[in-house]
C-alpha positions in Angstrom: 69.3 57.8 -163.8 67.9 60.4 -166.3 70.2 62.9 -168.0 70.0 65.5 -170.7 72.4 64.4 -173.4 74.2 66.2 -176.2 74.5 63.5 -178.7 75.6 65.2 -182.0 76.3 68.6 -183.4 73.3 70.5 -184.9 71.0 68.1 -183.0 68.6 69.0 -180.2 69.4 67.2 -176.9 67.5 64.2 -175.6 66.7 62.8 -172.1 68.2 59.4 -171.7 68.7 56.8 -169.0 72.3 56.3 -168.1 74.3 54.7 -165.4 74.8 56.6 -162.1 78.4 57.7 -162.0 81.0 56.5 -159.4 83.4 59.1 -158.0 87.0 58.4 -158.7 90.1 59.4 -156.6 89.8 63.0 -155.5 86.2 63.3 -156.6 82.8 63.5 -155.0 79.4 62.3 -156.2 76.9 65.2 -156.1 73.1 64.9 -156.0 72.1 67.7 -158.2 69.8 70.4 -156.8 69.9 72.7 -159.8 71.4 72.9 -163.2 71.3 76.2 -165.2 70.4 76.1 -168.9 72.8 78.5 -170.7 73.1 80.0 -174.2 76.5 78.3 -174.3 74.7 75.0 -174.3 72.6 76.1 -177.2 75.7 77.1 -179.1 77.1 73.6 -178.5 74.1 71.7 -179.9 72.9 74.3 -182.4 75.9 76.2 -183.7 79.1 74.3 -183.2 80.5 71.7 -185.6 82.9 68.9 -185.3 85.5 71.0 -187.1 85.5 73.7 -184.3 88.6 73.7 -182.0 88.3 72.6 -178.4 87.5 69.4 -176.4 83.8 69.3 -177.1 83.1 65.8 -178.5 79.7 64.1 -178.3 78.2 62.5 -176.4 78.0 63.9 -172.9 75.5 65.3 -170.3 74.9 69.0 -170.6 74.9 71.5 -167.7 77.9 73.6 -166.5 76.0 75.7 -163.9 75.5 73.2 -161.1 74.7 73.0 -157.4 73.9 70.0 -155.3 74.3 68.0 -152.1 77.2 65.7 -151.2 76.1 62.1 -151.8 79.3 60.0 -151.8 83.1 60.6 -151.4 85.7 59.1 -153.8 88.9 57.5 -152.6 91.2 59.9 -150.8 88.5 62.6 -150.2 87.8 63.8 -146.7 86.3 66.9 -145.0 82.8 66.7 -146.6 79.5 65.8 -145.0 76.8 64.0 -146.8 73.8 66.3 -147.5 75.8 69.6 -147.4 75.1 72.0 -150.3 77.8 73.2 -152.7 78.2 75.2 -155.9 80.4 73.7 -158.6 83.2 75.5 -160.3 82.8 74.1 -163.8 86.2 74.6 -165.5 88.7 71.7 -165.1 92.2 72.3 -166.2 95.4 70.3 -165.9 96.0 71.5 -162.4 99.7 72.1 -162.9 100.2 75.1 -165.2 100.5 78.7 -164.2 96.8 79.5 -165.0 95.5 76.5 -163.0 97.8 77.4 -160.1 95.9 80.7 -159.7 92.6 78.9 -159.9 91.9 80.0 -163.5 91.3 76.7 -165.2 89.5 78.5 -168.0 92.9 79.6 -169.3 94.7 76.2 -168.8 97.8 76.0 -170.9 97.4 72.2 -171.4 93.6 72.2 -172.1 94.2 70.0 -175.2 95.6 67.3 -173.0 92.8 67.3 -170.5 90.1 65.9 -172.9 87.3 68.3 -172.0 86.8 71.9 -170.9 84.4 71.7 -168.0 81.6 69.8 -166.4 78.9 70.0 -169.0 81.3 71.1 -171.7 83.0 67.9 -172.9 82.7 66.1 -169.5 79.3 64.9 -168.1 77.6 67.8 -166.4 74.7 68.4 -164.1 71.6 68.0 -166.2 71.2 64.7 -164.5 70.3 63.3 -161.1 73.9 62.8 -160.1 77.3 64.1 -161.3 80.9 63.5 -160.3 83.2 66.5 -159.7 86.7 67.1 -158.3 86.4 67.9 -154.6 88.6 71.0 -155.2 85.9 72.4 -157.5 83.3 72.7 -154.7 82.3 76.0 -153.1 80.2 75.7 -149.9 76.7 77.3 -150.0 75.8 76.8 -146.3 72.1 77.3 -145.8 71.6 79.4 -149.0 69.1 78.0 -151.6 71.2 75.8 -153.9 68.6 75.9 -156.8 68.7 79.7 -157.0 72.4 79.6 -156.6 73.1 77.2 -159.6 73.4 79.9 -162.3 76.0 81.8 -160.3 78.5 79.2 -161.5 78.5 81.0 -164.8 75.9 83.8 -164.9 77.4 85.1 -161.7 81.1 84.2 -162.1 81.5 85.5 -165.6 80.3 89.0 -165.0 82.0 89.2 -161.6 85.4 88.3 -163.1 85.0 91.0 -165.8 83.8 93.6 -163.3 86.6 92.8 -160.9 89.0 93.3 -163.8 87.6 96.6 -164.7 86.8 98.0 -161.3 89.8 100.4 -161.3 87.9 102.4 -163.9 85.1 103.0 -161.4 87.0 104.1 -158.3 86.0 107.5 -157.0 82.9 109.7 -157.4 81.2 110.8 -160.6 81.8 107.6 -162.5 79.4 106.0 -165.0 79.3 102.4 -166.3 77.3 101.0 -169.2 75.8 97.4 -169.2 74.8 96.1 -172.6 72.5 93.1 -172.7 70.2 92.3 -169.8 69.8 88.6 -169.9 70.9 86.3 -167.0 74.5 87.7 -166.9 73.6 91.3 -167.5 71.0 91.5 -164.7 73.4 89.9 -162.3 76.1 92.3 -163.5 73.9 95.3 -162.7 73.4 94.1 -159.2 77.1 93.5 -158.7 78.0 96.9 -160.0 75.5 98.6 -157.6 77.0 96.6 -154.7 80.7 97.0 -155.6 80.9 100.6 -156.8 79.4 104.1 -156.4 79.1 104.5 -160.2 75.9 105.4 -161.9 74.8 102.2 -163.8 73.3 102.7 -167.2 71.7 99.6 -168.8 70.4 99.0 -172.2 68.5 96.2 -174.0 65.8 95.7 -176.6 63.4 94.1 -174.1 61.3 96.4 -172.0 60.7 93.8 -169.3 64.5 93.3 -168.9 65.1 97.0 -168.6 62.3 97.3 -166.0 64.0 94.6 -164.0 67.3 96.5 -164.3 65.6 99.6 -163.0 64.4 97.6 -160.0 68.0 97.0 -159.2 68.9 100.7 -159.4 70.0 101.2 -163.0 69.2 104.0 -165.4 67.9 102.5 -168.6 68.2 103.5 -172.2 66.1 101.9 -174.9 67.8 100.4 -177.9 67.4 101.8 -181.4 68.1 105.1 -183.2 69.9 107.7 -181.1 70.9 105.1 -178.5 74.5 106.2 -178.3 73.6 109.9 -178.2 71.2 109.3 -175.3 73.8 107.4 -173.3 76.4 110.1 -173.8 73.9 112.8 -172.7 73.6 111.0 -169.4 77.3 111.5 -168.9 77.3 115.2 -169.9 78.8 114.2 -173.3 82.0 112.8 -171.7 81.2 109.1 -172.2 81.1 106.2 -169.7 84.1 105.1 -167.8 83.6 101.4 -168.4 81.4 99.2 -170.6 80.4 95.6 -169.9 79.0 94.1 -173.1 77.1 90.9 -172.3 76.1 90.3 -176.0 79.4 90.7 -177.9 77.9 91.2 -181.3 79.2 93.7 -183.9 76.5 96.3 -183.1 76.9 96.1 -179.4 80.7 96.4 -179.5 80.3 99.4 -181.8 77.9 100.9 -179.3 80.5 100.5 -176.6 83.1 102.2 -178.9 80.7 105.1 -179.5 80.0 105.7 -175.8 83.4 105.0 -174.0 85.2 107.9 -172.5 88.9 108.7 -172.8 91.0 106.2 -170.7 87.9 104.1 -170.3 87.7 100.3 -170.6 85.4 98.1 -172.8 85.0 94.5 -171.5 83.4 92.1 -174.0 81.8 89.2 -172.1 79.2 87.9 -174.6 80.2 85.5 -177.3 77.7 86.4 -180.1 80.7 87.2 -182.2 81.3 89.6 -185.1 84.1 91.8 -186.3 84.7 95.5 -185.4 87.0 98.2 -186.7 89.4 100.3 -184.8 90.9 103.6 -185.8 93.5 105.8 -184.0 91.5 108.9 -185.0 88.1 107.7 -183.6 89.2 105.7 -180.6 89.2 107.9 -177.4 92.7 108.3 -176.2 93.9 105.4 -174.0 90.5 103.7 -174.2 91.0 99.9 -174.2 89.0 96.9 -175.3 89.4 93.4 -174.0 87.5 90.1 -173.7 87.1 87.8 -170.7 86.0 84.2 -170.3 84.4 82.8 -167.1 86.6 83.3 -164.0 88.7 81.8 -161.2 87.6 79.5 -158.4 88.6 82.3 -156.0 86.2 84.6 -157.8 83.4 82.1 -157.3 84.0 82.1 -153.6 83.5 85.8 -153.6 80.4 85.6 -155.8 78.9 83.1 -153.3 79.7 85.7 -150.6 77.8 88.4 -152.4 74.8 85.9 -152.8 74.8 84.8 -149.2 75.0 88.4 -148.0 71.9 89.3 -150.1 73.7 91.6 -152.6 72.7 89.6 -155.7 69.5 87.7 -156.4 69.5 85.6 -159.6 66.2 85.7 -161.6 65.4 82.0 -162.1 62.6 80.0 -163.6 62.5 76.5 -162.2 61.8 73.4 -164.3 61.4 69.7 -163.2 63.5 67.2 -165.1 60.5 66.2 -167.2 60.5 69.7 -168.7 64.2 70.1 -169.2 64.0 70.0 -173.0 61.1 72.5 -172.8 63.5 74.8 -170.9 66.1 74.5 -173.7 63.5 75.1 -176.4 62.3 78.3 -174.7 65.9 79.4 -174.4 66.3 78.8 -178.2 63.1 80.7 -178.8 64.2 83.7 -176.7 61.3 83.3 -174.3 63.3 83.1 -171.0 64.3 86.2 -169.0 66.9 85.6 -166.4 68.0 81.9 -166.1 66.2 78.6 -166.5 67.2 76.1 -163.8 66.4 72.4 -164.1 65.9 70.4 -160.9 66.6 66.7 -161.7 65.7 65.6 -158.2 62.7 67.8 -157.5 
């Protein structure tokens, strides 16, 4: 079968012929419907080095945002019907620590012993015709479109976990929330905030087409550039926003969050662009906090699929056949993709 392979650090991936995998005990073989191309993949093959911590060792098949149809059951697996569609919870932990017991494999206490972080991150992922996955990691999609659903495994789950964590800041009337960065995660985040709260959603990005899409989803937009923080504060009557969800995570965007947050507000850094920021007792609004989040729990993913099936969120996807998978990654590297690129290995 064909697969998009990460073969070495600082090396663009390749499409190779590999053996079709066989599901082991407790696993299923999934025929892939869609596999999302994510900026995290680009970081793996463009930015990471062998010296970086974590269980990311070449080579393996990329793709950690996956959906597909049941093809075959491994030993000991029951309760699944061939052809039914599922979304894959990507993280895979030890299954026995406190974090894994609550379905939060992303924070597994024994991650170093597992040997990989997730499907598509250290373990063969879904940029292939078939993939094996623990049966426990499957979330049913019913009759929902599995190709459009594929990005929800990260681009939906990641913002949802952060928003759920910060929702207490948005309870009640007169609340405002700022979304920084309107890529695949940010646009889904805008839709979730509109569905889950009564807060006024302010969104900002450097791309006008992304802001136009955010306005379609009910956000008030503020263009980046000089005076950006002042314009955002004006929309709150000078008070500042109650919560900020930063889907970029670079020094300038975190500083923007610090400049616009209200007293007792919360800043949630979701993006992993990286960069240091400063903090001062005399400039930080009283009791305003800042934290970072990573991916989410399998319980969260069930709730994300519920929002999707009920029509509250619609991922913006561009579909690519397997022959154009490397083109999708190149366009992602070049910043030409709005929303999410989804590769369809079995189209």
